[in-house]
C-alpha positions as CSV (number, residue, x, y, z in Angstrom):
1,X,205.8,27.9,198.1
2,X,208.8,25.7,199.1
3,X,208.5,22.7,201.4
4,X,210.2,24.7,204.2
5,X,207.8,27.5,203.8
6,X,204.8,25.2,203.8
7,X,205.8,23.6,207.1
8,X,206.8,27.0,208.7
9,X,203.4,28.3,207.6
10,X,201.9,25.4,209.5
11,X,203.8,26.3,212.6
12,X,202.1,29.8,212.4
13,X,198.7,28.1,212.4
14,X,199.6,26.0,215.4
15,X,201.1,28.9,217.3
16,X,198.0,31.0,216.9
17,X,196.1,28.4,219.0
18,X,197.9,29.9,222.0
19,X,196.5,33.4,221.5
20,X,195.2,34.8,224.8
21,X,196.8,32.0,226.8
22,X,200.5,32.3,226.7
23,X,201.2,36.0,227.4
24,X,203.8,37.3,228.0
25,X,205.5,34.3,226.4
26,X,205.7,34.1,222.6
27,X,203.3,32.3,220.2
28,X,205.2,29.2,219.1
29,X,204.3,26.2,216.9
30,X,206.4,23.2,215.9
31,X,206.1,20.5,213.2
32,X,208.2,17.3,212.9
33,X,208.7,15.9,209.4
34,X,210.3,12.5,208.6
35,X,210.5,10.9,205.2
36,X,208.2,13.7,203.8
37,X,205.5,13.0,206.3
38,X,204.4,15.0,209.3
39,X,204.8,12.7,212.3
40,X,204.2,15.2,215.1
41,X,202.9,18.7,215.9
42,X,202.6,20.9,219.0
43,X,202.3,24.4,220.2
44,X,202.8,26.4,223.4
45,X,199.4,26.0,225.0
46,X,199.5,28.2,228.1
47,X,201.9,30.3,230.2
48,X,204.1,28.0,232.3
49,X,203.2,24.9,230.2
50,X,205.5,22.8,228.0
51,X,207.0,24.5,224.9
52,X,205.9,23.7,221.4
53,X,208.9,21.6,220.6
54,X,208.3,19.4,223.7
55,X,204.7,19.0,222.8
56,X,205.5,18.1,219.2
57,X,208.0,15.4,220.3
58,X,205.4,14.0,222.7
59,X,202.9,13.9,219.8
60,X,205.3,12.1,217.4
61,X,203.9,8.9,216.0
62,X,207.4,7.4,215.6
63,X,211.0,8.0,216.8
64,X,212.2,11.5,215.7
65,X,215.8,10.4,215.1
66,X,216.9,11.8,211.8
67,X,213.7,14.0,211.4
68,X,213.4,17.7,210.6
69,X,211.9,20.0,213.1
70,X,210.2,23.2,212.0
71,X,209.6,25.9,214.5
72,X,208.7,29.6,214.1
73,X,211.0,30.8,216.9
74,X,214.5,29.8,217.9
75,X,214.3,27.1,220.6
76,X,215.2,28.4,224.0
77,X,218.6,27.8,225.6
78,X,217.9,28.7,229.2
79,X,216.1,27.3,232.2
80,X,212.9,29.2,232.7
81,X,209.6,27.6,233.8
82,X,210.7,24.7,231.7
83,X,214.1,23.1,230.7
84,X,215.9,24.4,227.6
85,X,214.4,23.1,224.4
86,X,217.5,23.4,222.3
87,X,219.3,20.8,224.5
88,X,216.3,18.4,224.3
89,X,216.3,18.7,220.5
90,X,220.0,18.0,220.3
91,X,219.6,14.9,222.5
92,X,216.7,13.5,220.5
93,X,218.8,13.2,217.3
94,X,217.1,15.5,214.9
95,X,219.1,15.9,211.7
96,X,217.8,19.3,210.7
97,X,216.0,22.3,212.3
98,X,214.3,25.0,210.3
99,X,213.7,28.3,212.2
100,X,211.7,31.3,211.0
101,X,213.3,33.8,213.3
102,X,215.8,34.1,216.2
103,X,214.5,34.7,219.7
104,X,215.0,38.4,220.6
105,X,215.1,37.5,224.2
106,X,218.7,38.4,225.4
107,X,218.7,35.1,227.4
108,X,218.5,33.2,224.1
109,X,219.5,35.5,221.1
110,X,221.4,32.9,219.1
111,X,222.4,30.6,221.9
112,X,219.8,28.1,220.9
113,X,221.0,27.9,217.4
114,X,224.6,27.6,218.7
115,X,223.6,24.5,220.8
116,X,222.0,22.9,217.8
117,X,224.9,23.5,215.5
118,X,227.4,22.3,218.1
119,X,225.4,19.0,218.2
120,X,226.0,18.6,214.4
121,X,222.4,19.6,213.4
122,X,221.8,21.4,210.1
123,X,220.1,24.7,211.0
124,X,218.2,26.8,208.4
125,X,217.1,30.3,209.5
126,X,214.9,33.1,208.3
127,X,212.2,31.2,206.5
128,X,209.1,33.5,206.3
129,X,210.9,35.7,208.9
130,X,208.7,38.8,208.3
131,X,205.6,36.8,208.9
132,X,207.2,35.3,212.0
133,X,208.0,38.8,213.3
134,X,204.5,40.0,212.7
135,X,203.0,37.0,214.5
136,X,205.1,37.8,217.6
137,X,205.3,41.6,217.3
138,X,203.9,42.0,220.9
139,X,206.5,39.6,222.3
140,X,209.4,41.2,220.3
141,X,208.7,44.7,221.7
142,X,208.0,43.6,225.2
143,X,211.0,41.3,225.6
144,X,213.4,43.9,224.2
145,X,212.0,47.1,225.8
146,X,209.8,45.9,228.8
147,X,207.2,48.2,227.3
148,X,203.7,46.9,226.2
149,X,202.8,46.9,222.5
150,X,199.9,49.3,222.0
151,X,197.3,48.9,219.3
152,X,194.9,51.8,218.8
153,X,191.5,50.4,217.6
154,X,188.7,52.6,216.4
155,X,185.5,52.2,214.4
156,X,184.3,55.1,212.2
157,X,182.0,55.9,209.3
158,X,183.2,56.5,205.8
159,X,183.3,60.3,206.6
160,X,185.4,59.7,209.7
161,X,182.9,59.9,212.5
162,X,182.8,57.6,215.6
163,X,179.4,58.8,216.6
164,X,176.6,61.1,215.4
165,X,176.4,64.8,216.4
166,X,174.3,63.8,219.5
167,X,176.7,61.0,220.5
168,X,175.0,57.9,219.3
169,X,177.6,55.3,218.4
170,X,175.6,52.0,218.4
171,X,176.5,50.5,216.1
172,X,179.0,52.1,213.8
173,X,180.2,48.8,212.4
174,X,178.5,45.5,211.7
175,X,178.4,42.3,213.7
176,X,181.5,40.7,212.0
177,X,183.7,43.7,212.9
178,X,182.4,43.8,216.5
179,X,183.2,40.1,216.8
180,X,186.7,40.7,215.6
181,X,187.2,43.4,218.2
182,X,186.3,40.8,220.9
183,X,188.9,38.5,219.4
184,X,191.4,41.3,219.8
185,X,190.3,41.8,223.4
186,X,191.0,38.1,224.0
187,X,194.5,38.5,222.4
188,X,195.8,41.5,224.2
189,X,196.5,41.4,228.0
190,X,194.9,44.8,228.7
191,X,192.4,47.3,227.3
192,X,192.7,51.0,227.9
193,X,190.1,53.8,227.7
194,X,189.8,57.3,229.1
195,X,187.6,58.3,232.0
196,X,185.2,60.2,229.7
197,X,184.4,57.0,228.0
198,X,183.5,55.4,231.3
199,X,181.4,58.4,232.4
200,X,179.5,58.5,229.0
201,X,179.0,54.8,228.4
202,X,179.8,52.8,231.6
203,X,181.4,50.0,229.4
204,X,182.1,46.5,230.7
205,X,185.4,46.3,228.7
206,X,185.1,42.5,228.6
207,X,185.4,39.8,226.0
208,X,182.3,38.2,224.6
209,X,182.9,35.2,222.4
210,X,181.1,31.9,221.8
211,X,184.1,30.0,223.2
212,X,186.1,30.4,226.4
213,X,188.1,33.6,226.4
214,X,189.8,35.9,228.9
215,X,188.8,39.4,229.9
216,X,191.6,41.9,229.5
217,X,192.9,44.0,232.4
218,X,191.1,47.3,232.4
219,X,193.2,50.5,232.4
220,X,191.4,53.8,232.9
221,X,193.4,57.0,232.2
222,X,191.8,59.3,234.7
223,X,194.2,62.2,235.8
224,X,191.8,63.5,238.6
225,X,190.2,60.1,239.6
226,X,186.8,61.3,238.4
227,X,185.6,57.8,237.7
228,X,182.1,57.3,239.2
229,X,182.0,54.9,242.1
230,X,179.0,53.1,240.6
231,X,180.9,52.4,237.3
232,X,180.8,48.7,236.2
233,X,184.6,48.4,236.0
234,X,184.9,49.6,239.6
235,X,182.2,47.3,241.0
236,X,183.1,44.0,239.3
237,X,186.7,43.1,240.2
238,X,185.8,39.4,239.7
239,X,185.5,40.0,235.9
240,X,189.1,41.5,235.6
241,X,191.5,43.7,237.4
242,X,190.9,47.5,237.0
243,X,193.8,50.0,237.2
244,X,193.2,53.7,237.5
245,X,196.1,55.8,236.1
246,X,196.1,59.2,237.7
247,X,198.2,62.3,238.6
248,X,198.7,64.2,241.8
249,X,195.4,66.0,241.1
250,X,193.5,62.9,242.2
251,X,191.9,63.1,245.7
252,X,193.7,60.8,248.2
253,X,190.4,60.0,249.8
254,X,188.9,58.9,246.5
255,X,191.9,56.8,245.7
256,X,191.8,55.1,249.1
257,X,188.1,54.2,248.6
258,X,188.9,52.8,245.1
259,X,191.8,50.7,246.5
260,X,189.5,49.4,249.3
261,X,187.2,48.2,246.6
262,X,190.0,46.2,244.9
263,X,190.7,48.8,242.2
264,X,194.4,49.3,241.7
265,X,195.9,52.8,241.2
266,X,199.0,54.1,239.5
267,X,200.2,57.6,239.9
268,X,202.3,59.3,237.1
269,X,203.7,62.7,236.6
270,X,201.5,65.0,234.5
271,X,202.0,65.5,230.8
272,X,200.2,68.7,229.7
273,X,197.9,68.2,232.7
274,X,197.0,64.6,231.9
275,X,198.5,61.2,232.7
276,X,202.1,60.7,231.4
277,X,201.4,57.8,229.1
278,X,205.1,56.9,228.6
279,X,205.6,56.7,232.3
280,X,202.4,54.6,232.6
281,X,203.7,52.2,229.9
282,X,206.9,51.6,231.9
283,X,204.8,50.9,235.1
284,X,202.5,48.5,233.2
285,X,205.4,46.7,231.6
286,X,206.9,46.2,235.0
287,X,203.7,44.4,236.0
288,X,204.0,42.0,233.1
289,X,201.5,43.7,230.8
290,X,202.9,43.0,227.3
291,X,200.1,44.3,225.0
292,X,197.4,46.9,225.2
293,X,194.3,47.4,223.1
294,X,193.6,51.2,223.2
295,X,189.9,51.8,222.7
296,X,190.1,55.5,223.7
297,X,188.1,58.4,222.6
298,X,189.6,61.1,220.4
299,X,191.4,63.0,223.1
300,X,193.1,60.0,224.6
301,X,194.0,58.7,221.1
302,X,195.7,62.0,220.2
303,X,197.6,62.0,223.5
304,X,198.8,58.5,222.9
305,X,200.0,59.4,219.4
306,X,201.7,62.6,220.6
307,X,203.5,60.8,223.5
308,X,204.6,58.1,221.1
309,X,203.1,55.0,222.7
310,X,201.0,53.7,219.8
311,X,202.7,50.9,217.7
312,X,199.9,50.0,215.4
313,X,196.4,51.1,214.4
314,X,193.3,49.0,213.5
315,X,190.7,51.3,211.9
316,X,187.4,49.8,211.1
317,X,185.5,51.8,208.4
318,X,181.8,51.3,207.9
319,X,180.0,52.0,204.6
320,X,177.9,54.8,205.9
321,X,178.1,58.6,206.4
322,X,176.5,60.6,209.2
323,X,177.9,64.1,208.7
324,X,177.8,66.7,211.5
325,X,180.4,69.4,212.1
326,X,180.6,68.5,215.8
327,X,180.3,64.7,215.4
328,X,183.3,63.1,217.1
329,X,186.3,61.7,215.2
330,X,188.8,58.9,216.2
331,X,191.6,61.3,216.9
332,X,190.8,64.8,218.2
333,X,192.7,66.8,220.9
334,X,194.7,69.8,219.7
335,X,195.8,68.1,216.5
336,X,198.9,69.1,214.5
337,X,199.4,72.4,212.8
338,X,200.9,71.4,209.5
339,X,200.8,68.2,207.4
340,X,204.5,67.7,207.9
341,X,203.7,67.0,211.6
342,X,201.1,64.3,210.8
343,X,201.6,60.8,212.2
344,X,202.5,58.6,209.3
345,X,201.4,55.0,208.9
346,X,203.4,52.3,207.1
347,X,203.0,48.7,206.1
348,X,199.3,49.3,205.4
349,X,197.1,46.3,205.0
350,X,193.3,46.1,204.3
351,X,190.7,43.4,204.6
352,X,187.0,43.1,204.4
353,X,185.3,42.2,207.7
354,X,181.7,41.5,206.9
355,X,180.3,44.7,205.3
356,X,183.1,46.8,206.8
357,X,186.7,47.5,205.9
358,X,189.6,47.1,208.3
359,X,192.8,49.1,207.8
360,X,195.8,48.1,209.7
361,X,199.3,49.8,209.8
362,X,202.3,50.6,211.9
363,X,202.8,54.1,213.3
364,X,206.0,55.9,212.3
365,X,207.6,58.4,214.7
């Protein structure tokens, strides 16, 4: 690993401290190095707060004149909630700036690099670029398409079952895997399930960690607004906002009652009799929802794949088998007819999580 890679890797570590706090902004970390010593570090701590570069300069133990700044994302060049960082960096007299990736935001997109170069600063780009893109994959999709990044998460046994033949699903995976799922809930702005999951399990859809964390916005795909009025997600708006996505099949009276109880509703056209998920993603993106953790049942998962809204899958596999011809699987629905129609997964990665295995990959359409 080169020196540049070493310090860019450190910016990733710092950036991750902003997980769950900066959305829909990107995760950014910054390191200042002078005479082969780190003299300052910073990261974007919360939405609307100072950017990583500003925090690193504030943290510097000595003047930054002539120092090198490492940052995982191109410094901004526009006035947003804070002044442009590129101009500040130029004025502080840095001699070199190392950037992992350019900012895909059309308001920046190379303009920050241009400001730095025009100030006579030596700029190096693309150090650990693929890792930088992965770190901010939610931001990259959202800022370029205004559509949320969707991760399908499911837990299954080694023989591909998410529950036994009588519906028992507690617990498929071990404690470590369940804890990681709550980390994901903290990371993504919203969580989405189908109404059948709410009817069967009455889930809280919250985040339970030993440290302070946020509860995701709760999205329920419910074409006919069948959700029970005594459901937890309907009766506890103080925990997190709940959005019911429905079609014209929903009763106007039921929707009115839901809205009076502080549950929000979104109507979409019907897709094969169900909620049009692509239309829903556009609506949610317009509300600033940049990322969704899809914890649907098999039917909703198949619909999400078929409608092309899933970007990535996180499949937890437990070392146990339960059998059962009618035991539920992570993806059900009608299914495809021939293998050539199967949804392909690329960039597969695996890791052990306690006693379980997690398989992660990008969906190819």
